[in-house]
Every structure is written in structure tokens, then in C-alpha cells.
C-alpha positions as CSV (number, residue, x, y, z in Angstrom):
1,M,3.8,8.3,22.2
2,A,2.7,4.2,23.8
3,L,-0.7,2.9,22.9
4,P,-3.8,3.2,25.1
5,A,-4.4,-0.6,25.6
6,G,-8.2,0.2,25.5
7,S,-7.4,1.6,21.5
8,R,-6.1,-1.8,20.5
9,R,-8.8,-4.0,19.7
10,P,-8.4,-7.6,18.0
11,A,-6.8,-7.8,14.1
12,G,-9.4,-8.2,11.9
13,A,-12.3,-7.1,13.8
14,L,-14.2,-4.1,12.1
15,P,-14.2,-0.9,13.4
16,P,-17.3,1.2,13.9
17,E,-16.9,3.8,11.2
18,S,-16.7,1.2,8.7
19,R,-19.5,-0.4,9.4
20,L,-21.2,2.9,8.3
21,S,-19.6,3.2,5.7
22,V,-21.0,0.7,3.2
23,E,-21.6,3.0,-0.3
24,P,-18.4,1.6,-2.3
25,T,-15.9,3.7,-4.4
26,P,-16.3,1.9,-8.2
27,A,-13.0,2.5,-9.4
28,F,-11.0,-0.8,-8.9
29,E,-9.8,-2.4,-12.4
30,S,-9.8,-6.1,-11.8
31,S,-7.4,-8.2,-14.8
32,T,-9.3,-11.4,-14.3
33,R,-12.1,-9.1,-15.0
34,E,-10.8,-7.5,-18.1
35,I,-7.3,-7.9,-19.7
36,P,-5.3,-4.8,-18.8
37,A,-3.5,-2.1,-21.3
38,S,0.2,-3.0,-22.3
39,R,2.3,-0.6,-20.9
40,T,5.9,0.3,-20.7
41,V,5.5,2.2,-17.1
42,P,3.4,0.3,-14.8
43,R,0.7,2.2,-13.8
44,H,1.1,1.1,-10.3
45,V,3.7,0.0,-7.9
46,A,3.5,-1.6,-4.9
47,I,6.6,-1.8,-2.1
48,I,7.3,-3.8,0.9
49,M,9.5,-1.5,2.3
50,D,11.4,-4.6,3.9
51,G,15.4,-4.1,5.8
52,N,15.5,-0.5,7.7
53,G,16.6,-2.2,11.0
54,R,19.3,-4.2,9.5
55,W,20.8,-0.9,7.5
56,A,21.2,0.5,10.9
57,K,22.6,-2.4,12.2
58,Q,25.3,-3.3,10.2
59,R,26.1,0.1,10.4
60,V,25.6,-0.1,14.4
61,L,22.9,2.5,15.3
62,P,19.9,2.4,16.4
63,R,17.0,0.7,14.4
64,V,15.4,4.7,14.7
65,A,18.3,5.8,12.4
66,G,17.8,3.2,10.1
67,H,13.5,4.0,9.8
68,R,14.5,7.6,9.9
69,K,16.7,7.0,6.5
70,G,13.8,5.3,5.1
71,V,11.4,8.4,5.3
72,E,14.1,9.8,3.1
73,A,14.2,6.3,0.5
74,V,10.0,7.2,-0.1
75,R,11.1,10.7,-0.5
76,A,13.5,9.1,-2.9
77,S,11.1,6.7,-4.2
78,V,8.0,9.2,-4.6
79,R,9.7,11.7,-6.8
80,A,11.2,9.0,-9.1
81,C,7.7,7.6,-9.7
82,I,7.0,10.5,-10.9
83,E,9.9,11.7,-12.8
84,R,9.0,8.2,-14.5
85,G,5.2,8.4,-15.6
86,V,4.3,6.3,-12.4
87,E,0.6,7.5,-11.2
88,F,0.1,4.9,-8.0
89,L,2.5,4.4,-6.3
90,T,1.6,2.0,-2.8
91,L,4.1,1.6,0.4
92,F,2.9,-1.0,3.2
93,A,4.4,0.8,6.4
94,F,3.2,-1.3,8.8
95,S,1.2,-4.3,9.0
96,S,-1.4,-5.5,11.0
97,E,0.8,-8.6,12.3
98,N,3.7,-5.6,13.1
99,W,2.4,-4.3,16.7
100,R,4.3,-8.3,17.8
101,R,7.1,-6.0,17.4
102,P,8.6,-5.1,20.8
103,A,6.8,-2.5,22.6
104,D,9.5,0.2,22.2
105,E,9.8,0.6,18.4
106,V,5.9,0.4,17.9
107,S,6.9,4.1,19.4
108,I,9.2,4.6,17.2
109,L,7.4,4.0,14.5
110,M,4.4,5.5,15.7
111,Q,5.9,9.1,16.8
112,L,8.0,8.6,13.2
113,F,4.4,8.3,11.5
114,L,2.7,11.1,13.8
115,R,6.0,13.6,11.8
116,A,5.4,12.3,9.0
117,L,2.2,13.7,9.1
118,E,2.9,16.8,10.5
119,Q,5.4,17.8,8.1
120,E,5.0,15.7,5.2
121,V,1.5,15.9,3.6
122,A,1.8,20.0,3.1
123,K,4.7,19.5,0.9
124,L,3.0,16.1,-1.1
125,H,0.0,19.1,-1.9
126,E,2.3,21.3,-3.2
127,N,3.5,19.1,-5.5
128,G,-0.2,17.6,-6.7
129,I,0.3,14.5,-5.2
130,R,-2.7,12.5,-3.7
131,F,-2.5,11.5,0.0
132,K,-4.2,7.9,0.5
133,V,-4.4,5.7,3.8
134,I,-5.4,2.1,4.6
135,G,-5.9,-0.1,6.8
136,D,-7.5,-0.5,10.5
137,T,-7.0,3.5,11.8
138,A,-9.2,2.8,14.5
139,R,-6.2,1.4,16.5
140,F,-4.3,4.9,16.1
141,E,-4.5,7.1,18.8
142,P,-6.9,10.3,17.8
143,N,-4.0,12.3,16.8
144,I,-3.0,10.4,14.0
145,R,-5.8,9.9,12.7
146,E,-7.4,13.3,12.7
147,L,-4.0,14.0,10.5
148,I,-4.8,11.9,7.6
149,A,-8.2,12.5,8.0
150,A,-7.1,16.3,6.9
151,G,-4.7,15.0,4.7
152,E,-6.8,12.9,2.5
153,A,-8.8,16.4,2.5
154,L,-6.4,18.4,1.8
155,T,-4.7,16.3,-1.1
156,A,-8.0,14.4,-3.0
157,D,-8.4,16.6,-5.6
158,N,-4.4,16.3,-7.1
159,R,-3.8,13.9,-9.7
160,R,-0.1,14.1,-10.2
161,L,0.3,10.4,-8.0
162,T,-1.9,8.8,-5.7
163,L,0.4,7.8,-2.6
164,T,-0.8,5.5,-0.8
165,V,0.5,4.6,3.2
166,A,-0.8,0.8,4.2
167,A,-0.3,1.6,8.3
168,N,-2.2,-1.0,10.2
169,Y,-3.1,-3.0,7.1
170,G,-3.4,-6.1,6.5
171,G,-4.4,-8.6,3.1
172,R,-6.6,-10.6,5.4
173,W,-8.6,-7.8,7.0
174,D,-9.1,-5.5,4.1
175,I,-10.7,-8.9,1.8
176,A,-12.9,-9.7,5.5
177,Q,-13.9,-5.9,5.8
178,A,-14.5,-5.5,2.3
179,A,-17.3,-9.0,2.2
180,Q,-18.8,-7.4,6.2
181,R,-19.6,-4.0,3.9
182,L,-21.0,-5.7,0.7
183,I,-23.3,-7.4,3.0
184,A,-24.3,-4.7,5.2
185,A,-25.1,-2.5,1.8
186,R,-26.6,-5.3,0.4
187,P,-28.2,-8.2,2.8
188,E,-28.3,-10.6,0.2
189,A,-25.3,-11.2,-0.2
190,A,-24.6,-13.1,2.4
191,H,-26.2,-15.8,0.5
192,G,-23.5,-15.5,-2.3
193,F,-22.0,-13.6,-4.1
194,E,-19.2,-12.9,-7.4
195,P,-16.1,-12.0,-6.4
196,E,-16.3,-8.8,-8.9
197,A,-19.0,-7.5,-6.0
198,L,-16.6,-7.6,-3.2
199,E,-13.8,-5.2,-5.4
200,P,-15.8,-2.4,-4.5
201,F,-16.1,-2.3,-0.5
202,L,-11.9,-2.7,-1.0
203,S,-9.9,-0.3,0.7
204,M,-7.8,-0.1,-2.9
205,A,-11.1,0.1,-4.5
206,Y,-10.3,4.4,-6.1
207,A,-7.0,2.6,-7.9
208,P,-6.2,-0.1,-10.3
209,E,-4.4,-3.6,-9.5
210,P,-0.5,-3.1,-8.5
211,D,1.1,-4.0,-12.0
212,L,4.4,-3.9,-10.6
213,F,4.8,-5.6,-6.5
214,I,8.8,-4.8,-5.0
215,R,10.5,-6.2,-1.6
216,T,13.4,-5.1,-0.5
217,G,15.1,-6.7,2.2
218,G,15.7,-10.0,0.0
219,E,12.8,-11.9,1.9
220,Q,10.3,-13.4,-0.8
221,R,7.1,-13.5,0.1
222,V,3.7,-11.6,-0.2
223,S,3.0,-11.3,3.7
224,N,-0.1,-10.1,3.7
225,F,-0.2,-6.9,1.5
226,L,-2.8,-6.5,-0.7
227,L,-3.9,-10.1,-1.7
228,W,-6.0,-9.7,-3.1
229,Q,-5.2,-6.8,-5.5
230,V,-1.2,-8.3,-6.7
231,A,-3.0,-11.7,-8.2
232,Y,-1.7,-10.5,-11.6
233,A,0.7,-8.2,-10.2
234,E,4.6,-9.0,-11.6
235,L,6.8,-10.0,-8.5
236,Y,10.2,-8.3,-8.1
237,F,12.1,-8.9,-5.2
238,T,15.6,-6.9,-4.2
239,D,18.1,-7.9,-1.5
240,L,18.7,-4.2,-1.0
241,L,17.9,-2.8,2.1
242,W,15.2,-0.5,1.9
243,P,17.0,3.0,2.7
244,D,19.4,2.1,-0.2
245,F,16.3,1.8,-2.4
246,D,16.8,4.6,-4.9
247,A,15.8,5.8,-8.2
248,A,18.3,3.7,-10.1
249,A,17.1,0.4,-8.2
250,L,13.7,1.2,-9.5
251,D,14.8,1.6,-13.1
252,E,16.2,-2.1,-12.4
253,A,12.7,-3.0,-10.9
254,I,11.0,-1.3,-14.1
255,A,13.2,-3.0,-16.5
256,S,12.8,-6.2,-14.9
257,Y,8.9,-5.4,-15.0
258,Q,9.5,-4.7,-19.0
259,R,11.3,-8.3,-20.0
260,R,7.7,-10.0,-18.6
261,E,5.4,-11.5,-20.9
262,R,2.1,-10.2,-19.1
263,R,-0.4,-13.1,-20.8
264,Y,-3.4,-13.2,-18.3
265,G,-4.6,-16.3,-18.9
266,R,-3.5,-16.3,-23.0
267,T,-1.3,-18.2,-25.0
268,S,2.7,-16.6,-26.0
269,E,0.6,-16.9,-29.5
270,Q,-2.0,-15.1,-28.7
271,L,-0.6,-12.6,-27.0
272,A,2.1,-11.6,-29.7
273,A,-1.1,-11.3,-32.1
274,S,-2.6,-8.8,-29.9
275,R,0.2,-6.7,-30.1
């Protein structure tokens, strides 16, 4: 499914519909403004799903086989998060930099995304899962955008788990579009504003900050994912390739999270006294 050349706007450009959406949706919880409640299980888990291609290469399979296996890992992670009491799961599916990949692989990824939207959203709804997509979706073909909108509308009232898929998303884009929307809503902000003024306009204004940030595949970087939101997230990196990430792997990540001392600027002594 080739993407029309005319649909490819420069990364970071604000789509027309975003310029019209200037009213904020206040729900974001900032760890730099208030100290979050201590939780044994992370409320919000964000994952960079890395390693599909390498998984396939190790098995002398085409890269698409790794991406298909990665979809199975998504299903398993959704189930595992629900069973463990995670409320928000955010998955980095396609970054604004992934357009640099070979055109045939991008086309395959778009086909897989389309098929997942067609086949998985109804199942999410049946299981009480809210579905959200963040990113510059204006770059996608109309049928994908329509399925995204329909899926978000269908599942809007579900609260068992909020599954967010970041597609054509970049953290820098997110901050830039939030600033543009803030200034459109409040022109005086062009002369300066406090950080908290930006928060309601971020693409994940409906969710708390991630508590646990996981990256599979062995790389140890955030790769332009949720740059604003992961300010105080606990980072967990694993050599496991994404198709091999299962419930046991999630448990290991959560166990690592539970061993962390989440001070939020305080001393260890202050943290102990607050318990």
C-alpha cells in the first residue's frame, strides 16, 4: 500500500485539523508539579517495541514475519497488563523517523496497521479497553485515519485499560504541536508561558505520566518517544527482542520498577519519613 507523495508533509508540520483543535483536555498528571502516589504496580507502562526485524533475521525469515509475530506480542502484553492492574499501556508502533526505512517495509507496516485496526479494535471493545492513537495521523491514508477515528469513538467509554498506539509520533513533534495549540487558544502565551500551561495540549493529556518505560531489543535510548512525559519514568532496557517479550518479561520489568527508589527530587530520608 504505497503512500501518496502528496500526503507526506515535513515532520513536525501541524495538520489542519490540529490547528482547529485548540481546547485542552485537562487530565495530565505532572510529577514535576505534584509528587505522584507510590504504587507497587505501575499505573502507566510505555514500551518501545524494538527487534521485530532482527527476530526474523535470526530465523532466516522475511522481516514481515517479525512484524506479524510482534502483533502477537502486543496481544500478550495487553492481557498481561490487565491481569496485573496496569491502567495505561502506550506502545511506540511507528515513529516519525521510521519513514526513512525502505519503502517496501513502510508499505508492509502500513498494511499491518490497517489489518490490525480492522481486526483488533472490536476485540478491544469487547474486553473493555479504550483505544487511542497519538501522532501526526494526517500523513496516513484516509482509510487508516477513518478506522482510527471509528475505533477511538467505539471504545471511548471503556476504562479497563487504555491502550495508546503511537503512530507517526515523535516527542519533539508533540511538544511543538502543543505549543502551537496553546498559542492558538491563548495568544498571549506567545510572549511566554509556564511549563504547566503546555500540558493540557500534549497528545497524551488524557493520561498520567508513564511510571515505567520499557525498551526491548538491547538499545538504551528513548528515541524521541514521549520526551515530555517520561521526565520521571523508571527506564528499563532488555536484550529480549519484541516478539519474545511475554508476561514473564513484563513481570521482570515490573520487579525492576519495584526495586527503584522514586524520590522525585527528595532525599532517601525524606522518602522513608513519608511512608
